[in-house]
Each structure stands twice: as structure tokens, then as C-alpha cells.
C-alpha positions as CSV (number, residue, x, y, z in Angstrom):
1,X,-4.6,9.2,-14.6
2,X,-6.0,10.3,-11.6
3,X,-9.5,9.3,-12.7
4,X,-8.2,5.6,-13.8
5,X,-7.2,5.3,-10.0
6,X,-10.5,6.7,-8.7
7,X,-12.5,4.2,-11.2
8,X,-10.2,1.1,-10.0
9,X,-10.8,2.1,-6.3
10,X,-14.5,2.1,-6.7
11,X,-14.3,-1.2,-8.8
12,X,-12.1,-2.9,-5.9
13,X,-14.8,-1.9,-3.3
14,X,-17.6,-3.1,-5.6
15,X,-15.8,-6.1,-6.0
16,X,-15.0,-6.6,-2.5
17,X,-18.3,-5.5,-1.4
18,X,-20.0,-8.1,-3.2
19,X,-17.4,-11.1,-2.5
20,X,-18.1,-10.4,1.1
21,X,-21.9,-10.6,0.5
22,X,-21.4,-14.0,-1.3
23,X,-18.8,-15.1,1.3
24,X,-19.3,-18.0,3.8
25,X,-21.0,-15.6,6.2
26,X,-24.8,-16.5,6.6
27,X,-25.5,-12.8,7.5
28,X,-27.1,-13.4,11.0
29,X,-24.9,-10.7,12.6
30,X,-25.0,-8.3,10.1
31,X,-27.0,-5.2,10.1
32,X,-29.5,-4.8,7.2
33,X,-28.1,-2.3,4.4
34,X,-28.9,1.0,4.2
35,X,-29.9,2.7,1.0
36,X,-26.2,4.0,0.6
37,X,-24.8,1.0,0.6
38,X,-26.6,-0.6,-1.8
39,X,-26.4,2.4,-4.3
40,X,-24.0,2.8,-6.5
41,X,-21.2,5.3,-6.0
42,X,-21.9,9.0,-6.7
43,X,-20.4,10.1,-10.3
44,X,-17.3,12.3,-10.0
45,X,-18.3,15.6,-11.4
46,X,-15.0,16.5,-12.5
47,X,-15.0,14.0,-15.1
48,X,-18.4,15.8,-17.0
49,X,-16.9,17.6,-19.6
50,X,-17.3,21.5,-19.9
51,X,-20.7,22.8,-21.7
52,X,-18.7,25.8,-22.4
53,X,-16.8,26.3,-25.6
54,X,-12.7,26.8,-25.6
55,X,-11.6,30.0,-25.4
56,X,-10.0,31.5,-28.9
57,X,-6.4,32.3,-28.1
58,X,-5.3,35.3,-30.4
59,X,-2.3,36.5,-31.5
60,X,-0.4,38.5,-28.5
61,X,-2.9,37.1,-25.8
62,X,-2.0,35.7,-22.9
63,X,-4.3,32.9,-21.1
64,X,-3.8,30.6,-18.0
65,X,-4.6,27.1,-18.4
66,X,-4.7,24.5,-15.4
67,X,-3.6,20.8,-16.2
68,X,-2.7,17.8,-13.9
69,X,1.0,19.9,-13.8
70,X,-0.7,22.8,-12.2
71,X,-1.2,26.3,-14.1
72,X,0.7,27.7,-16.9
73,X,0.2,31.2,-18.9
74,X,0.6,30.4,-22.4
75,X,1.0,33.4,-24.9
76,X,0.3,33.2,-28.9
77,X,3.1,35.0,-30.0
78,X,2.7,34.7,-33.7
79,X,0.3,32.2,-35.9
80,X,0.2,32.1,-39.9
81,X,-0.9,30.0,-42.6
82,X,1.0,29.7,-46.1
83,X,1.2,27.0,-48.8
84,X,4.8,27.6,-49.0
85,X,7.9,28.1,-46.8
86,X,11.1,28.9,-48.4
87,X,11.6,26.7,-51.2
88,X,9.1,24.1,-49.4
89,X,5.9,23.7,-51.0
90,X,2.9,22.1,-49.2
91,X,0.9,19.1,-50.8
92,X,-1.7,19.5,-52.9
93,X,-4.8,20.5,-50.9
94,X,-2.7,21.4,-48.1
95,X,-1.3,24.4,-46.3
96,X,1.4,25.0,-43.5
97,X,-0.1,26.2,-39.9
98,X,3.1,27.8,-38.2
99,X,2.4,28.8,-34.4
100,X,4.9,30.2,-31.9
101,X,4.0,30.3,-28.0
102,X,5.5,31.1,-24.6
103,X,4.6,28.8,-21.8
104,X,5.3,29.9,-18.6
105,X,4.5,28.0,-15.4
106,X,3.4,29.8,-12.8
107,X,2.7,26.5,-10.5
108,X,5.0,25.8,-7.5
109,X,5.9,22.6,-8.0
110,X,7.4,19.8,-10.8
111,X,7.8,20.5,-14.4
112,X,4.9,21.3,-16.6
113,X,4.6,19.3,-19.5
114,X,4.3,20.9,-23.0
115,X,4.0,18.0,-25.2
116,X,0.1,18.2,-25.8
117,X,0.7,22.1,-27.0
118,X,2.3,20.6,-30.3
119,X,-0.2,18.1,-31.2
120,X,-3.4,19.8,-31.5
121,X,-7.0,18.7,-33.3
122,X,-7.8,20.2,-36.7
123,X,-11.5,20.8,-37.5
124,X,-12.1,22.6,-40.9
125,X,-14.9,24.8,-41.6
126,X,-16.1,22.4,-44.2
127,X,-16.3,19.9,-41.3
128,X,-13.3,17.9,-42.2
129,X,-11.6,16.6,-38.9
130,X,-7.9,16.0,-39.0
131,X,-4.7,15.0,-36.8
132,X,-2.2,17.7,-38.3
133,X,1.2,16.3,-39.7
134,X,4.2,17.6,-38.0
135,X,6.1,19.5,-40.9
136,X,10.0,19.1,-40.9
137,X,12.2,20.6,-43.3
138,X,11.0,24.1,-44.3
139,X,13.1,26.9,-42.8
140,X,12.6,30.4,-42.4
141,X,14.0,32.2,-39.2
142,X,11.4,34.8,-39.6
143,X,8.5,32.4,-39.4
144,X,10.1,29.7,-37.3
145,X,12.2,31.4,-34.7
146,X,12.2,29.1,-32.0
147,X,12.6,25.3,-31.9
148,X,10.0,23.3,-31.5
149,X,8.0,21.8,-28.2
150,X,9.7,19.2,-28.4
151,X,13.2,20.5,-28.4
152,X,12.7,22.6,-25.5
153,X,13.1,21.4,-21.8
154,X,9.9,21.3,-19.5
155,X,9.5,24.7,-17.5
156,X,9.8,24.5,-14.0
157,X,8.1,27.1,-11.6
158,X,8.6,30.6,-12.7
159,X,10.6,29.5,-15.9
160,X,9.1,30.2,-19.5
161,X,9.9,28.6,-22.7
162,X,9.4,29.8,-26.4
163,X,8.7,27.3,-29.4
164,X,7.5,27.3,-32.7
165,X,5.7,24.6,-34.5
166,X,5.0,24.0,-38.4
167,X,2.0,21.4,-39.1
168,X,0.4,20.5,-42.4
169,X,-3.5,20.5,-42.5
170,X,-6.2,20.8,-45.2
171,X,-5.8,23.8,-47.1
172,X,-9.2,25.8,-46.1
173,X,-9.9,27.4,-43.0
174,X,-10.8,26.0,-39.9
175,X,-9.5,25.6,-36.0
176,X,-6.6,24.0,-33.9
177,X,-8.5,22.5,-30.8
178,X,-5.6,22.2,-28.0
179,X,-6.6,19.6,-25.5
180,X,-4.6,18.6,-22.3
181,X,-3.5,15.3,-21.6
182,X,-6.3,14.4,-19.9
183,X,-8.9,15.5,-22.9
184,X,-10.1,18.8,-21.3
185,X,-10.2,21.1,-24.2
186,X,-8.4,24.2,-22.9
187,X,-8.1,26.7,-26.1
188,X,-8.6,27.2,-30.1
189,X,-6.5,29.4,-32.4
190,X,-8.7,30.0,-35.8
191,X,-7.0,29.8,-38.9
192,X,-8.5,32.0,-41.8
193,X,-7.7,31.7,-45.4
């Protein structure tokens, strides 16, 4: 949202400047343009993607991530992959990936939005990219001890939540890639066979 606002402001400035230049004023009372007024505005370097690969989050590890909502500590409590949970069986060529996380809002204002933690991107080691499918139905209190992110409140400063997600992905080893709402790569979880 912040990038869109900056882009709109730059566009309005360029259009307004162009309109004034093409308007009824003959320019007799105007100073000649300076080099800085005739060049395009400098690009916002915060929009440039990071060249560093995202961090790998491992079971038991806590990392701090920063989004437009501020900082939060994300702990991977558990991760597993399987083709069956209880009586539920994954479709042919698919597997279930189950992960549980704790998220603590370490910011000072507002709620911390967790929705992007339930919608990672899948990149298989065979080169296949996929949007994982949220799986409903399997039950196993040991594998799935917590509600999903969509069923938990957004944590306020000092609060934490725990959530478990079950996703259907191709039955190959690969990586769950987590990007925040602005598309910033935050961390990966590697899933082996």
C-alpha cells in the first residue's frame, strides 16, 4: 500500500508539472528548468528485491520478521510430511505438509497480520512450482494440535498465537516459501522425503 501511494504521488506530480508546462503561461516570467526538475524522480530503493536468499526456518528455531505491521517473532514448532493423516489419504502424487508455528507480536502498536503464513508458495526440487491447497478433514491431535491461522486472532503487541496448517503439495521434496503481503520473501521451510 505504501508503494502504491508513493507511485500515485509521483504520477500526480509529473502530470501536474506537465499540465503547468503546457498551460496558458507563455513562460516569460519563469526561470529556465534546472536539471533536477527535468529528470525523473529517483527510484525507491526499498522496492528493489533483496539479493540475499530467504532464511531457512527449522524446527525449534525462532526468527524475527518485519512486515508493514511491524516486527514479530516466528517459531517453527513442528513440521511433518506424510501421505496419510488418520483415515484421510492424500490424492495420488500428492502429500500433506503439516506445520505448527508460534507468532509473537513484538511491535508496539496494532495487530500483526498472520494470513500470509497460511498461504506459502511451493517450489519442488523437481522444478515444479505450485500454490499449496489448504486441506480440510484430516484429524490427528498429535500432528495438528492448534487451530489454523484463519481461526486465531491477530496478535496484539506482547501477545502470541499458535497455529497449525495442513497443505496439499506434490509428493516430492521441496520448499515452502513464505512471502508477506508486500511480496517480500521472509523465510523458507524445507520439506524432505
